C-alpha positions in Angstrom: 6.9 167.5 93.5 9.7 168.1 95.9 12.4 167.6 93.7 13.1 163.9 94.6 14.3 161.4 91.7 11.4 158.9 91.2 13.4 157.1 88.4 15.0 157.8 85.0 14.9 156.1 81.7 17.2 156.9 78.9 15.8 156.7 75.6 17.2 158.1 72.1 15.3 160.2 69.8 16.0 160.0 66.2 16.5 163.1 64.2 13.6 164.0 61.6 15.1 163.2 58.2 15.0 165.9 55.6 11.8 165.6 53.2 11.9 165.6 49.6 10.0 167.6 47.1 7.6 166.1 44.5 5.8 167.9 41.8 2.3 167.0 43.0 1.4 163.4 42.7 4.2 162.7 40.0 6.3 159.9 41.3 9.1 159.5 39.0 11.5 161.1 36.5 9.1 161.2 33.6 5.5 162.0 33.1 3.1 162.8 30.4 2.3 166.6 29.4 -1.2 166.5 30.4 -0.2 164.6 34.1 2.0 167.5 34.8 -0.5 170.3 33.7 -3.0 168.5 35.9 -0.7 169.2 39.2 -1.5 172.0 41.7 1.1 171.8 44.2 4.6 171.2 45.1 4.5 168.8 48.0 7.2 167.4 50.7 7.3 163.9 51.2 9.0 161.2 53.1 10.4 157.8 52.4 7.6 155.0 52.9 9.4 153.6 56.1 9.3 157.3 57.7 8.0 156.5 61.2 6.4 159.9 62.2 3.3 159.4 60.0 1.6 162.7 61.3 4.5 164.7 60.7 4.0 167.1 57.8 6.1 169.9 56.3 4.7 172.6 53.7 6.8 173.9 50.9 7.7 177.7 51.7 9.3 178.7 48.6 10.5 176.9 45.1 12.1 177.9 41.6 10.9 176.2 38.3 12.8 176.2 35.0 11.1 174.6 32.0 13.5 173.6 29.0 12.0 173.0 25.7 13.7 170.3 23.6 12.6 172.2 20.4 15.0 175.3 20.6 12.7 176.8 17.9 10.0 177.5 20.5 10.3 181.0 21.9 11.9 181.2 25.0 12.5 179.0 28.2 10.2 179.9 31.5 11.9 180.5 34.7 10.2 181.7 37.9 10.6 181.9 41.7 7.4 181.2 43.9 6.7 181.7 47.5 4.6 179.0 48.8 3.6 175.5 47.5 1.2 176.5 44.8 1.7 175.9 41.2 0.6 179.5 40.0 -1.4 180.4 36.7 1.8 181.5 34.7 3.3 177.9 35.4 0.0 176.2 34.6 0.3 178.3 31.2 3.9 177.2 30.6 2.8 173.4 31.5 0.1 173.5 28.9 2.9 174.0 26.1 4.8 170.9 27.1 6.1 168.4 24.5 7.7 165.3 24.4 11.3 165.6 25.5 11.0 168.9 27.3 12.5 169.3 30.9 11.2 170.7 33.9 13.5 171.2 36.8 12.3 172.2 40.3 14.6 173.7 42.5 15.8 175.7 45.7 13.0 174.2 47.3 12.5 175.3 51.0 9.9 174.0 53.4 8.5 174.8 56.7 8.4 172.2 59.3 5.8 171.8 62.2 6.4 173.8 65.5 10.1 174.5 66.2 11.5 172.3 63.2 12.0 175.6 61.4 12.9 176.0 57.8 14.4 172.9 55.8 16.7 173.9 53.0 18.4 172.4 50.0 16.2 169.8 49.1 17.2 167.8 45.9 16.5 169.1 42.5 13.3 167.4 40.9 14.1 166.8 37.3 11.2 165.5 35.1 11.2 164.9 31.3 8.0 165.0 29.2 7.1 161.9 27.7 
């Protein structure tokens, strides 16, 4: 090409919205203890009308806090994780959940594809055990 302009078209590119985090397949603010114990990943998701279906983000790190409704249960559970897996210590803590206990997943950061980089500040997930 010798530098001549053949034509031009203006178009607008929409900014990729921030994903939100989900506790595996749990879709809501409450779940049974067994449903929670069967999860293996913290995942990133977008609203159903998200136009870029092939675009994915992977959770890079997160923190989890489990609060027991029954204060006679010894201690709460808190840990920070690098990656998206629900680790064996978290699985063990999920195994002791009772109705009314609360799970908080917060400080979730995700890595986007290519040059989209690290996404921080996803909303906290709060789940009540049914």
